[in-house]
Backbone bond lengths (Angstrom), bond angles and torsions (degrees), N, CA, C in turn:
res aa  C-N    CA-C-N  psi(-1)  N-CA   C-N-CA  omega(-1)  CA-C   N-CA-C  phi
1 M - - - 1.493 - - 1.494 112.04 -
2 T 1.277 117.67 128.00 1.466 125.12 -172.18 1.568 109.09 -64.99
3 V 1.295 117.71 132.74 1.476 123.12 175.15 1.507 107.67 -89.71
4 K 1.295 114.15 122.65 1.461 120.93 179.54 1.567 111.55 -88.81
5 I 1.307 119.08 133.66 1.430 123.21 -179.83 1.492 108.24 -126.06
6 K 1.391 114.76 128.15 1.468 120.49 174.35 1.528 104.71 -100.34
7 A 1.345 114.62 123.53 1.482 121.31 -178.03 1.538 108.91 -116.80
8 Y 1.314 117.56 109.93 1.432 122.37 178.27 1.570 109.65 -90.84
9 S 1.289 113.55 133.40 1.485 116.98 -179.67 1.512 111.49 -161.83
10 D 1.377 114.63 168.28 1.472 119.40 175.53 1.556 105.05 -126.43
11 F 1.348 115.29 142.06 1.449 118.79 -176.90 1.533 117.73 -65.45
12 I 1.382 115.15 -14.74 1.476 117.57 178.67 1.500 110.69 -104.41
13 C 1.326 119.12 11.45 1.464 124.34 -179.55 1.561 110.64 -93.77
14 P 1.329 116.17 108.91 1.463 117.42 -178.32 1.557 113.67 -62.34
15 F 1.314 117.75 -32.59 1.442 122.02 176.50 1.503 110.26 -63.61
16 C 1.367 117.73 -35.87 1.460 121.14 179.19 1.529 109.98 -65.81
17 F 1.373 114.75 -40.12 1.499 117.60 -179.55 1.546 108.30 -67.79
18 L 1.332 117.18 -40.48 1.467 119.27 177.01 1.552 111.49 -62.13
19 G 1.323 116.14 -42.42 1.415 123.85 -176.02 1.575 111.67 -68.58
20 K 1.283 114.40 -24.79 1.486 120.63 -176.22 1.556 111.50 -69.07
21 G 1.374 114.28 -32.62 1.438 119.78 -173.87 1.556 112.71 -60.67
22 P 1.332 119.81 -53.44 1.466 120.67 177.91 1.530 110.89 -59.94
23 L 1.299 118.00 -38.57 1.481 120.01 -179.42 1.590 109.81 -66.50
24 D 1.323 116.80 -38.89 1.481 117.71 176.37 1.503 111.65 -61.65
25 E 1.325 117.93 -36.32 1.478 120.44 179.23 1.486 109.87 -68.02
26 I 1.307 118.41 -41.10 1.455 122.81 178.80 1.538 110.82 -59.81
27 V 1.290 114.81 -43.68 1.504 120.34 -178.83 1.536 111.47 -55.41
28 K 1.332 114.34 -31.90 1.532 118.60 -176.42 1.545 108.30 -77.93
29 E 1.305 118.97 -20.25 1.470 120.72 -171.61 1.512 114.58 -112.80
30 K 1.332 120.52 -20.56 1.424 118.19 -178.64 1.518 112.84 -128.04
31 D 1.292 114.90 169.16 1.471 120.62 -176.47 1.500 109.55 -84.00
32 V 1.324 116.70 78.56 1.507 122.25 -175.73 1.498 107.04 -129.95
33 E 1.324 113.92 154.56 1.492 123.19 174.07 1.525 106.63 -129.25
34 V 1.320 112.74 121.38 1.471 118.44 -178.19 1.570 111.92 -102.71
35 E 1.348 114.35 124.18 1.490 117.00 173.59 1.490 105.95 -107.45
36 W 1.338 116.17 119.76 1.476 118.88 177.81 1.523 109.33 -84.76
37 M 1.263 115.96 131.51 1.435 123.54 -175.10 1.555 111.18 -117.14
38 P 1.311 118.68 143.11 1.446 122.60 -175.24 1.478 114.65 -77.77
39 F 1.329 116.77 145.14 1.436 122.36 171.72 1.564 106.11 -153.83
40 E 1.288 116.73 115.47 1.491 121.06 -176.20 1.517 107.56 -95.09
41 L 1.365 115.43 117.69 1.506 120.13 -179.41 1.525 110.13 -70.04
42 R 1.311 117.31 -41.40 1.439 121.33 177.87 1.496 112.19 -132.70
43 P 1.361 118.49 76.92 1.397 123.52 -176.84 1.598 112.89 -68.36
44 S 1.295 118.24 146.39 1.428 120.52 174.34 1.560 108.33 -57.73
45 P 1.299 119.65 136.35 1.512 130.66 17.43 1.506 112.33 -101.61
46 Y 1.330 120.67 16.08 1.451 118.73 178.18 1.592 106.82 -65.87
47 S 1.333 113.64 155.90 1.435 116.94 -179.24 1.535 113.50 -65.29
48 K 1.231 117.76 147.43 1.481 121.72 -177.64 1.475 113.39 -72.71
49 I 1.289 118.07 151.05 1.525 124.75 178.47 1.539 106.22 -74.86
50 D 1.300 117.18 132.50 1.463 122.55 176.94 1.492 109.91 -131.45
51 P 1.354 116.37 79.35 1.467 117.77 -173.69 1.552 114.02 -63.94
52 W 1.328 116.74 -23.63 1.478 118.30 179.39 1.527 112.83 -70.20
53 Q 1.332 115.94 -15.60 1.422 120.08 176.63 1.518 111.74 -107.43
54 D 1.329 118.16 11.13 1.487 122.35 -176.60 1.528 108.80 -124.55
55 P 1.332 116.38 104.71 1.430 122.26 -175.88 1.540 112.59 -56.46
56 D 1.323 117.19 -38.05 1.453 121.62 178.61 1.554 112.12 -61.07
57 K 1.346 114.91 -45.07 1.464 118.09 178.63 1.485 113.03 -66.99
58 L 1.343 115.48 -38.70 1.490 119.17 178.48 1.526 111.11 -64.48
59 S 1.340 115.84 -38.18 1.434 120.80 178.16 1.516 112.37 -67.16
60 S 1.382 117.37 -38.13 1.445 124.07 178.96 1.552 107.25 -66.90
61 W 1.325 117.51 -38.69 1.487 121.71 178.29 1.527 110.58 -60.34
62 D 1.352 114.82 -49.82 1.501 118.52 -175.16 1.511 113.03 -72.47
63 S 1.377 115.86 -35.23 1.483 117.88 -171.92 1.530 111.85 -89.86
64 F 1.356 119.19 -27.39 1.427 119.95 -176.94 1.517 114.73 -122.14
65 I 1.361 115.08 -56.36 1.460 118.75 -170.46 1.603 112.43 -62.36
66 L 1.300 115.03 -48.74 1.453 118.77 -179.79 1.536 112.22 -61.32
67 P 1.387 118.92 -51.75 1.443 120.88 177.35 1.581 111.99 -55.86
68 T 1.339 115.01 -39.77 1.498 116.57 -179.00 1.546 108.18 -66.94
69 A 1.306 117.92 -42.34 1.460 121.49 -179.97 1.555 108.30 -59.66
70 K 1.276 118.02 -41.54 1.524 119.32 -178.34 1.524 107.66 -67.64
71 R 1.335 117.20 -40.81 1.444 120.72 -178.75 1.453 110.11 -62.43
72 L 1.313 117.86 -37.59 1.501 120.99 -175.42 1.553 109.03 -89.57
73 G 1.305 119.63 -3.35 1.426 121.06 -178.90 1.511 115.49 74.32
74 V 1.397 114.87 25.26 1.444 120.14 -173.71 1.522 106.14 -100.42
75 D 1.385 115.15 125.77 1.433 123.06 179.91 1.595 106.03 -84.05
76 M 1.315 116.64 110.75 1.512 118.25 177.77 1.517 108.95 -152.99
77 R 1.329 112.86 153.23 1.490 121.01 174.40 1.445 112.85 -136.61
78 L 1.334 118.11 159.78 1.451 120.47 179.27 1.608 106.94 -79.29
79 P 1.327 117.21 109.17 1.463 117.62 -174.39 1.519 115.04 -59.75
80 H 1.302 114.15 138.59 1.462 121.55 174.52 1.548 109.71 -82.60
81 V 1.291 117.33 35.93 1.453 122.23 174.07 1.539 103.67 -97.92
82 S 1.340 115.53 97.59 1.442 119.43 -166.28 1.519 110.77 -123.79
83 P 1.311 118.25 125.07 1.440 128.44 -5.06 1.603 109.84 -69.42
84 H 1.342 115.26 168.53 1.443 117.48 177.64 1.515 112.88 -64.12
85 P 1.351 116.35 147.63 1.485 119.00 -173.45 1.542 112.09 -71.37
86 Y 1.316 114.96 160.88 1.452 119.41 163.73 1.526 104.77 -73.19
87 T 1.371 113.14 158.80 1.469 114.59 -172.16 1.584 111.90 -120.50
88 H 1.342 116.61 6.90 1.463 116.22 -179.55 1.479 115.71 -60.10
89 L 1.369 117.63 -38.41 1.478 121.11 -179.36 1.547 109.87 -66.66
90 A 1.363 117.10 -41.78 1.448 122.12 177.17 1.522 108.73 -60.08
91 F 1.335 120.92 -40.81 1.385 124.39 179.10 1.565 113.88 -70.08
92 E 1.317 113.33 -33.18 1.488 118.31 176.00 1.517 107.68 -68.76
93 G 1.353 117.42 -37.10 1.448 122.71 175.71 1.510 109.82 -62.30
94 H 1.328 116.25 -41.03 1.477 120.88 177.93 1.476 111.08 -61.91
95 Q 1.326 119.51 -37.21 1.463 122.00 176.19 1.532 111.79 -62.33
96 F 1.331 115.15 -41.87 1.486 120.72 173.91 1.517 110.33 -58.57
97 A 1.317 113.00 -47.89 1.542 118.61 -177.53 1.511 110.82 -62.03
98 K 1.323 116.71 -41.94 1.449 120.66 179.39 1.506 111.44 -61.13
99 E 1.317 114.79 -42.66 1.485 118.61 179.97 1.515 111.14 -64.89
100 H 1.283 117.31 -23.83 1.447 121.89 -179.18 1.531 113.79 -104.27
101 G 1.329 114.23 17.28 1.547 118.72 177.69 1.455 117.61 71.67
102 K 1.354 117.13 21.14 1.461 121.19 178.98 1.462 113.37 -126.68
103 G 1.352 118.18 24.61 1.451 120.92 -170.39 1.514 113.05 -61.31
104 N 1.325 118.10 -47.64 1.473 119.77 -176.52 1.542 112.38 -73.92
105 E 1.331 117.58 -32.48 1.438 121.17 176.53 1.576 109.56 -65.31
106 F 1.307 115.95 -45.23 1.487 117.35 179.82 1.508 110.04 -67.55
107 H 1.321 119.61 -41.95 1.482 124.53 179.61 1.549 108.29 -56.15
108 H 1.314 118.02 -47.21 1.486 120.30 179.42 1.510 111.99 -63.93
109 R 1.393 115.72 -38.93 1.441 118.17 -177.77 1.473 113.18 -67.93
110 V 1.342 117.58 -37.42 1.466 120.82 178.86 1.517 110.30 -65.10
111 F 1.332 116.09 -44.69 1.469 121.91 175.86 1.592 111.66 -54.71
112 T 1.352 117.18 -51.01 1.443 118.68 -176.81 1.549 110.33 -70.25
113 A 1.305 116.51 -31.52 1.461 118.95 -179.83 1.592 109.54 -62.88
114 F 1.311 114.66 -35.19 1.466 120.75 -176.89 1.543 111.60 -80.73
115 F 1.355 114.45 -56.00 1.450 117.20 -170.15 1.567 113.96 -88.12
116 Q 1.345 115.95 -12.26 1.423 116.70 175.92 1.565 114.35 -110.98
117 E 1.340 113.73 -30.74 1.491 118.02 -176.76 1.478 114.21 -110.05
118 E 1.345 116.07 -5.04 1.508 122.60 -179.14 1.545 113.05 56.43
119 Q 1.273 115.03 39.75 1.503 118.08 177.26 1.514 111.62 -85.71
120 N 1.312 117.85 151.32 1.445 122.82 178.21 1.525 111.75 -79.95
121 I 1.280 119.42 99.19 1.472 123.00 -173.03 1.514 112.92 -85.16
122 E 1.335 117.48 15.45 1.457 123.95 167.91 1.493 111.33 -98.84
123 D 1.363 117.50 -11.64 1.425 123.92 -178.24 1.548 111.43 -81.78
124 I 1.298 120.74 123.49 1.443 123.89 -175.30 1.499 109.48 -62.27
125 E 1.348 119.38 -37.85 1.483 121.97 -178.63 1.563 108.99 -66.84
126 V 1.294 115.28 -41.72 1.484 119.75 179.58 1.559 106.95 -60.54
127 L 1.340 116.82 -53.89 1.473 120.99 -179.46 1.552 112.20 -53.63
128 T 1.380 112.72 -43.89 1.443 119.31 -178.64 1.545 111.92 -60.05
129 E 1.310 117.80 -40.93 1.453 122.38 178.26 1.547 109.75 -65.32
130 L 1.339 117.36 -38.30 1.410 121.39 -179.33 1.582 108.38 -67.97
131 A 1.268 114.76 -40.05 1.472 120.88 176.05 1.546 111.60 -57.84
132 G 1.329 112.93 -43.75 1.464 119.29 176.51 1.536 112.99 -59.87
133 E 1.303 113.98 -39.19 1.459 120.92 179.29 1.498 114.76 -62.52
134 V 1.319 116.22 -24.10 1.502 118.62 179.97 1.596 108.02 -108.00
135 E 1.310 111.93 22.46 1.489 120.93 169.13 1.509 112.35 69.08
136 L 1.379 117.92 33.65 1.455 120.96 167.76 1.548 108.53 -96.53
137 S 1.339 114.50 157.18 1.435 119.81 -179.64 1.546 108.89 -70.57
138 K 1.297 116.61 117.89 1.459 121.98 -175.06 1.506 111.71 -65.60
139 D 1.370 117.61 -38.81 1.497 122.44 -179.42 1.525 108.02 -65.43
140 A 1.290 117.84 -51.39 1.461 122.45 -179.66 1.504 112.76 -60.69
141 F 1.361 115.37 -40.23 1.452 120.41 -178.18 1.581 108.84 -67.35
142 R 1.383 115.96 -46.71 1.478 117.19 -179.48 1.534 111.99 -61.33
143 E 1.338 114.81 -43.57 1.466 119.60 177.88 1.556 111.77 -57.39
144 A 1.309 115.90 -41.90 1.486 120.32 -179.44 1.510 110.59 -65.35
145 L 1.318 121.54 -33.52 1.462 124.51 179.62 1.544 109.30 -79.86
146 V 1.324 118.74 -41.18 1.451 122.01 -179.79 1.558 110.29 -64.77
147 S 1.301 114.49 -41.99 1.488 118.99 179.17 1.523 114.83 -79.43
148 R 1.351 116.00 -10.00 1.452 122.40 -176.61 1.554 108.85 62.63
149 K 1.255 119.57 36.19 1.495 124.32 -175.82 1.521 109.71 -56.84
150 Y 1.364 118.72 -38.12 1.474 119.99 -174.02 1.574 111.34 -103.30
151 R 1.335 116.53 20.09 1.489 119.90 177.78 1.469 111.87 -57.39
152 E 1.395 116.49 -51.59 1.411 119.45 -173.88 1.560 112.23 -70.45
153 V 1.317 115.78 -34.95 1.458 118.99 178.56 1.603 110.01 -64.63
154 H 1.345 115.07 -40.87 1.436 118.91 175.04 1.500 112.02 -64.35
155 Q 1.344 118.12 -45.74 1.461 120.96 -179.15 1.551 112.98 -61.06
156 E 1.387 116.92 -35.52 1.387 122.93 171.55 1.507 113.73 -61.55
157 A 1.334 115.67 -42.58 1.423 121.48 179.60 1.548 112.01 -66.63
158 I 1.305 115.19 -35.19 1.496 121.89 179.29 1.501 107.96 -71.50
159 K 1.344 118.93 -43.40 1.443 123.58 178.13 1.545 109.43 -61.80
160 H 1.343 117.13 -40.14 1.455 121.34 175.54 1.546 111.20 -56.67
161 A 1.393 113.14 -48.32 1.465 118.85 -176.67 1.581 110.91 -61.99
162 Y 1.324 115.52 -44.04 1.477 120.19 -178.59 1.548 112.73 -71.65
163 E 1.287 118.66 -44.98 1.447 122.22 -165.63 1.538 111.66 -101.42
164 K 1.296 120.92 -41.54 1.513 120.60 -175.18 1.575 108.54 -92.31
165 A 1.321 114.59 -51.82 1.445 116.67 -177.54 1.531 114.38 -77.06
166 K 1.385 111.75 -12.97 1.529 120.01 179.57 1.527 113.13 53.24
167 I 1.344 115.88 41.89 1.422 121.28 176.74 1.522 111.92 -72.32
168 T 1.269 121.03 126.00 1.471 123.66 -175.89 1.561 110.93 -118.50
169 A 1.318 116.46 -15.51 1.460 121.48 -179.03 1.512 109.28 -154.32
170 V 1.359 111.72 150.86 1.536 117.31 176.68 1.474 109.24 -124.00
171 P 1.355 115.83 150.68 1.455 126.59 1.52 1.541 113.41 -75.71
172 T 1.285 116.35 148.67 1.456 120.83 170.89 1.471 108.39 -132.02
173 F 1.392 118.27 126.75 1.404 122.21 -179.99 1.542 107.12 -112.25
174 I 1.315 116.22 134.50 1.476 121.48 177.77 1.507 106.82 -116.76
175 I 1.377 114.39 114.84 1.477 122.72 -179.15 1.530 105.57 -122.75
176 G 1.294 118.02 106.00 1.476 120.47 -177.47 1.550 107.09 61.51
177 D 1.304 115.64 -125.58 1.478 121.04 -179.26 1.498 111.21 -89.40
178 E 1.348 116.83 -8.36 1.463 119.46 -175.83 1.582 112.13 -85.11
179 V 1.322 113.91 134.93 1.451 116.54 177.24 1.553 106.91 -120.47
180 I 1.301 116.11 117.15 1.454 122.07 -178.55 1.553 109.68 -106.07
181 Q 1.329 115.90 116.74 1.463 119.05 175.99 1.490 110.42 -102.12
182 G 1.390 115.74 139.08 1.415 120.06 178.78 1.509 116.47 83.21
183 L 1.298 117.53 -167.88 1.446 120.13 -178.72 1.522 111.98 -71.40
184 A 1.366 115.04 134.83 1.461 121.68 176.64 1.524 109.36 -128.27
185 S 1.294 117.31 138.69 1.452 121.58 -179.87 1.527 109.16 -73.28
186 K 1.382 113.77 157.49 1.436 116.93 177.70 1.534 112.77 -57.22
187 E 1.380 114.35 -33.75 1.489 119.94 -178.44 1.559 109.32 -66.42
188 R 1.317 114.74 -43.57 1.478 116.38 -179.18 1.558 111.44 -65.70
189 L 1.334 115.73 -41.28 1.458 118.42 179.14 1.463 110.11 -63.89
190 A 1.362 117.96 -43.13 1.481 122.52 -179.87 1.546 111.30 -60.73
191 Q 1.342 113.97 -39.57 1.506 117.40 -178.93 1.524 110.52 -63.50
192 I 1.353 116.67 -42.53 1.488 122.34 -179.59 1.470 110.67 -67.67
193 I 1.356 119.21 -40.43 1.416 124.01 -178.29 1.566 108.48 -67.48
194 D 1.338 115.96 -43.33 1.508 118.28 177.97 1.488 112.23 -59.24
195 K 1.369 114.40 -39.46 1.469 119.28 -179.30 1.493 111.37 -64.43
196 E 1.362 113.72 -39.26 1.492 120.83 177.97 1.512 109.96 -69.13
197 L 1.307 120.26 -39.07 1.447 124.40 178.33 1.529 108.43 -60.62
198 E 1.326 117.24 -47.98 1.509 122.76 177.68 1.475 112.17 -59.05
199 K 1.301 116.25 -40.43 1.476 120.71 178.62 1.521 111.81 -64.71
200 N 1.386 114.14 -41.85 1.458 119.19 178.91 1.537 110.25 -62.62
201 K 1.337 114.84 -43.39 1.458 120.94 -178.81 1.542 109.91 -61.07
202 A 1.312 115.22 -44.90 1.479 119.44 179.19 1.484 113.01 -63.21
203 N 1.359 117.31 -40.79 1.420 121.20 176.81 1.539 112.67 -64.53
204 E 1.280 113.31 -37.35 1.467 122.90 178.59 1.536 108.92 -61.33
205 F 1.285 114.33 -48.88 1.490 123.18 -179.23 1.534 110.16 -63.21
206 E 1.314 117.80 -43.50 1.431 121.97 179.92 1.553 110.14 -63.00
207 G 1.378 112.70 -38.24 1.461 116.46 179.36 1.519 111.78 -67.22
208 M 1.300 119.48 -33.62 1.433 125.80 175.40 1.509 111.86 -65.74
209 Q 1.383 116.52 -34.69 1.454 122.70 -176.73 1.538 113.56 -75.25
210 S 1.367 112.65 -32.11 1.485 116.09 -176.14 1.488 114.65 -78.28
């Protein structure tokens, strides 16, 4: 029985990009299904994050994020998109992609575009090109973003994250009853997933016995 994982993240969160790596590896090896969920760290109209003008954030990047990326074998850089973009349009694009069966592919592509290629993921044309790269209709995608077709769907998802799921930091992974905040090693994720698989098997067996 497939283990479902809800993964809350924001496209401009370096810890989310780092945390994605171990999860991607697990997906290749175990019977899991990941649903990426939106969480905006600095939604409009709050001021944008500008790490290049923030000595504390630059120090954190050099002392922790970059060494962790190297240890995990993750290629990433601090984007010179300054200040960092708002991510609501990228998430609305993700809703379009999900509806067309390409949610995880688009989600991954937006992340790599930002942290590996330093693309401005608030720009509709940039997002449209990324959509095309994962075989989505560029015209339909652009129209959906321009018309804000998925604005309410995204806002509902954000409301769910804040109010129902009580997400306070990202990345957050929910696997069964387990809630994992922050970076988690592949080993830790595998341990929790295996526990959930065993629980599912036991429940299935009990259901057959009754």
